[in-house]
C-alpha positions as CSV (number, residue, x, y, z in Angstrom):
1,M,4.9,-10.4,9.6
2,A,8.6,-9.4,9.9
3,T,8.9,-9.6,6.1
4,Y,5.9,-7.3,5.7
5,A,7.4,-4.8,8.2
6,S,10.6,-4.8,6.1
7,Y,8.6,-4.1,3.0
8,R,6.9,-1.2,4.7
9,A,10.2,0.2,5.9
10,R,11.7,0.0,2.4
11,M,8.7,1.3,0.4
12,T,7.8,4.2,2.7
13,P,10.7,6.4,1.6
14,I,9.9,5.6,-2.0
15,L,6.3,6.6,-1.4
16,S,7.4,9.8,0.3
17,S,9.6,10.7,-2.7
18,Y,6.5,10.8,-4.8
19,G,4.7,13.1,-2.3
20,G,2.8,10.2,-0.9
21,A,2.0,9.0,2.6
22,F,-0.1,6.5,4.5
23,G,-3.4,8.1,5.4
24,H,-4.9,5.4,7.7
25,D,-3.5,2.1,8.8
26,F,-5.4,-0.6,10.6
27,I,-4.6,-4.1,11.9
28,V,-7.8,-6.1,11.6
29,A,-8.8,-8.2,14.6
30,R,-11.9,-9.8,13.3
31,V,-13.5,-10.0,9.8
32,L,-17.3,-10.0,10.0
33,K,-17.9,-10.6,6.3
34,G,-15.5,-11.3,3.4
35,D,-12.1,-12.9,3.2
36,A,-11.0,-13.8,6.7
37,R,-7.3,-13.7,5.6
38,I,-7.4,-9.9,5.4
39,N,-5.6,-8.7,8.5
40,R,-4.4,-5.2,7.4
41,V,-6.3,-2.3,5.9
42,F,-4.6,1.0,4.9
43,T,-5.0,4.0,2.7
44,L,-2.3,5.5,0.5
45,L,-2.4,9.2,-0.3
46,L,-0.8,10.4,-3.5
47,P,-1.1,13.8,-5.2
48,D,-2.8,12.6,-8.4
49,R,-3.4,9.7,-10.7
50,A,-0.3,10.2,-12.8
51,T,1.9,10.2,-9.7
52,R,0.1,7.1,-8.4
53,E,0.9,5.3,-11.7
54,R,4.5,6.4,-11.6
55,F,4.9,5.3,-8.0
56,F,3.4,1.8,-8.7
57,A,5.7,1.5,-11.7
58,D,8.9,2.6,-9.9
59,A,11.7,0.0,-10.3
60,Q,12.7,0.3,-6.6
61,Y,9.1,-0.1,-5.4
62,L,8.6,-3.1,-7.7
63,A,11.8,-4.7,-6.4
64,A,10.7,-4.2,-2.7
65,R,7.3,-5.5,-3.4
66,A,8.6,-8.6,-5.2
67,E,11.2,-9.4,-2.6
68,L,9.3,-8.6,0.6
69,S,5.6,-8.0,0.1
70,E,4.6,-10.8,-2.3
71,P,6.0,-13.6,-0.1
72,S,4.3,-12.2,3.0
73,V,0.9,-11.1,1.7
74,A,-1.7,-13.8,0.8
75,T,-4.3,-11.4,-0.6
76,A,-4.2,-7.8,-1.8
77,L,-7.4,-5.9,-2.7
78,V,-8.0,-2.4,-3.8
79,L,-11.3,-1.5,-2.1
80,G,-11.7,1.8,-3.9
81,E,-10.1,4.9,-5.2
82,I,-11.0,8.5,-4.6
83,E,-9.7,11.4,-6.7
84,A,-10.1,14.8,-5.1
85,T,-10.4,17.8,-7.3
86,V,-9.2,21.3,-6.4
87,A,-11.8,24.0,-7.0
Protein backbone atom coordinates (compact mmCIF):
# COMPACT_ATOMS: atom_id res chain seq x y z
CA MET A 1 0.00 0.00 0.00
CA ALA A 2 2.99 2.31 0.51
CA THR A 3 3.65 2.30 -3.23
CA TYR A 4 0.04 3.29 -3.90
CA ALA A 5 0.31 6.12 -1.36
CA SER A 6 3.45 7.31 -3.16
CA TYR A 7 1.55 7.19 -6.46
CA ARG A 8 -1.27 9.30 -5.02
CA ALA A 9 1.22 11.80 -3.58
CA ARG A 10 2.93 12.17 -6.95
CA MET A 11 -0.15 12.28 -9.17
CA THR A 12 -2.29 14.62 -7.05
CA PRO A 13 -0.34 17.80 -7.97
CA ILE A 14 -0.50 16.75 -11.63
CA LEU A 15 -4.26 16.29 -11.32
CA SER A 16 -4.54 19.70 -9.63
CA SER A 17 -2.59 21.35 -12.45
CA TYR A 18 -5.40 20.29 -14.81
CA GLY A 19 -8.05 21.77 -12.51
CA GLY A 20 -8.87 18.30 -11.19
CA ALA A 21 -9.43 16.86 -7.74
CA PHE A 22 -10.61 13.78 -5.91
CA GLY A 23 -14.35 14.03 -5.28
CA HIS A 24 -14.83 11.00 -3.02
CA ASP A 25 -12.35 8.41 -1.75
CA PHE A 26 -13.31 5.18 0.00
CA ILE A 27 -11.36 2.24 1.40
CA VAL A 28 -13.54 -0.85 0.88
CA ALA A 29 -13.87 -3.09 3.94
CA ARG A 30 -16.12 -5.74 2.40
CA VAL A 31 -17.23 -6.55 -1.15
CA LEU A 32 -20.75 -8.01 -1.28
CA LYS A 33 -20.79 -8.74 -5.01
CA GLY A 34 -18.08 -8.53 -7.65
CA ASP A 35 -14.30 -8.73 -7.59
CA ALA A 36 -13.23 -9.12 -3.96
CA ARG A 37 -9.77 -7.69 -4.77
CA ILE A 38 -11.26 -4.21 -5.09
CA ASN A 39 -10.24 -2.34 -1.95
CA ARG A 40 -10.42 1.29 -3.05
CA VAL A 41 -13.12 3.35 -4.79
CA PHE A 42 -12.71 7.01 -5.66
CA THR A 43 -14.01 9.65 -8.00
CA LEU A 44 -11.93 12.07 -10.02
CA LEU A 45 -13.32 15.47 -10.95
CA LEU A 46 -12.02 17.20 -14.07
CA PRO A 47 -13.44 20.26 -15.83
CA ASP A 48 -14.33 18.52 -19.12
CA ARG A 49 -13.63 15.54 -21.38
CA ALA A 50 -10.78 17.25 -23.27
CA THR A 51 -9.02 18.05 -19.99
CA ARG A 52 -9.57 14.48 -18.78
CA GLU A 53 -7.94 13.14 -21.94
CA ARG A 54 -4.97 15.52 -21.58
CA PHE A 55 -4.52 14.55 -17.92
CA PHE A 56 -4.51 10.81 -18.63
CA ALA A 57 -2.04 11.36 -21.53
CA ASP A 58 0.29 13.61 -19.49
CA ALA A 59 3.88 12.26 -19.56
CA GLN A 60 4.44 12.93 -15.84
CA TYR A 61 1.18 11.21 -14.92
CA LEU A 62 1.99 8.20 -17.13
CA ALA A 63 5.45 7.90 -15.55
CA ALA A 64 4.00 7.99 -12.01
CA ARG A 65 1.36 5.45 -12.96
CA ALA A 66 3.88 3.05 -14.54
CA GLU A 67 6.36 3.34 -11.70
CA LEU A 68 4.07 3.39 -8.67
CA SER A 69 0.46 2.49 -9.48
CA GLU A 70 0.76 -0.46 -11.85
CA PRO A 71 2.98 -2.52 -9.48
CA SER A 72 0.61 -1.93 -6.55
CA VAL A 73 -2.85 -2.17 -8.16
CA ALA A 74 -4.17 -5.59 -9.18
CA THR A 75 -7.38 -4.38 -10.84
CA ALA A 76 -8.53 -0.97 -12.07
CA LEU A 77 -12.09 -0.44 -13.26
CA VAL A 78 -13.89 2.62 -14.58
CA LEU A 79 -17.37 2.23 -13.12
CA GLY A 80 -18.85 5.15 -14.98
CA GLU A 81 -18.41 8.61 -16.30
CA ILE A 82 -20.68 11.59 -15.81
CA GLU A 83 -20.40 14.71 -17.90
CA ALA A 84 -22.14 17.74 -16.46
CA THR A 85 -23.39 20.45 -18.76
CA VAL A 86 -23.66 24.10 -17.88
CA ALA A 87 -27.04 25.65 -18.69
